[in-house]
C-alpha positions in Angstrom: -40.6 -12.1 35.9 -39.7 -11.3 39.8 -36.6 -13.0 40.6 -36.5 -15.9 43.2 -35.3 -15.1 46.8 -32.5 -17.2 48.2 -35.0 -18.8 50.5 -37.0 -19.9 47.6 -34.0 -20.9 45.8 -32.8 -23.2 48.1 -35.9 -25.1 48.1 -35.1 -26.5 44.7 -33.2 -29.6 44.0 -30.3 -27.7 42.2 -28.9 -24.6 41.5 -29.7 -22.9 37.9 -27.2 -21.3 35.7 -28.8 -17.8 36.8 -28.4 -18.8 40.5 -24.8 -19.1 40.2 -24.7 -16.2 38.2 -26.3 -14.1 41.1 -24.3 -15.8 44.2 -21.1 -14.5 42.5 -22.4 -10.8 42.9 -22.6 -9.0 46.1 -26.0 -6.9 45.3 -27.8 -10.2 44.3 -26.2 -12.9 46.4 -27.6 -13.9 49.6 -25.6 -11.4 51.5 -27.2 -8.7 49.5 -30.5 -9.8 49.7 -30.4 -10.2 53.5 -28.3 -7.0 54.0 -30.7 -4.9 51.8 -28.2 -4.1 49.2 -29.8 -2.2 46.3 -29.3 -3.6 42.9 -27.1 -1.9 41.1 -26.1 0.8 43.9 -23.7 -1.2 46.0 -21.3 -3.4 44.0 -18.7 -3.1 46.5 -17.4 -5.6 49.3 -19.6 -5.9 52.2 -18.0 -3.6 55.3 -18.2 -6.7 57.5 -15.5 -9.2 57.0 -17.7 -12.2 58.6 -20.5 -11.6 55.9 -17.6 -11.1 53.1 -16.3 -14.7 54.0 -19.9 -16.0 54.5 -20.8 -14.6 51.0 -17.7 -16.3 49.3 -18.5 -19.6 51.2 -21.7 -19.4 49.8 -21.1 -18.5 46.4 -18.9 -21.6 46.4 -21.3 -23.8 47.6 -23.8 -22.8 45.3 -21.5 -23.1 42.3 -20.6 -26.6 43.6 -24.3 -27.6 43.5 -23.9 -28.3 47.3 -27.5 -27.6 48.2 -26.9 -28.8 51.9 -23.8 -26.4 52.8 -25.4 -23.3 51.0 -28.5 -23.8 53.3 -26.3 -24.1 56.5 -24.3 -21.2 55.1 -27.6 -19.1 54.3 -28.6 -19.8 58.0 -25.3 -18.0 59.1 -25.7 -15.2 56.8 -29.1 -14.7 58.1 -28.1 -14.8 61.5 -25.1 -12.1 60.9 -27.0 -9.8 59.2 -30.0 -10.0 61.9 -27.2 -9.2 64.4 -25.9 -6.1 62.4 -29.2 -4.9 62.0 -30.1 -5.1 65.5 -26.8 -3.7 66.6 -27.3 -0.7 64.1 -30.8 0.0 65.7 -29.0 0.0 69.2 -26.3 2.4 68.1 -23.4 0.0 68.6 -20.6 0.5 66.1 
C-alpha cells in the first residue's frame, strides 16, 4: 500500500497511530514530504530553523489529534518550503 500524503491525511477526521509515528520522524513528516527528503537517506534535523520549529509544532498537533492546528501548520510548512525552493532556484543562500 502506498502511504498517504499529508494533504490526504489532513482530510481525515482523526490521525492514525501510523500518522503519529510518521509525523515524529523528519523523512516521513510534513517537512520531509514537502522538502523532498528521501526516506531513509536524511534522518537529520532540517537545516532551516523555521522548518525545524514548524515540524516540531506539526508533530505536537498530530499527536494531540488537533486537526485544525495541524492543517494551519502544514500550510505554513508548505509556504516555507516553497520560499526555500524559490530561493534555491534564484541562487539565494
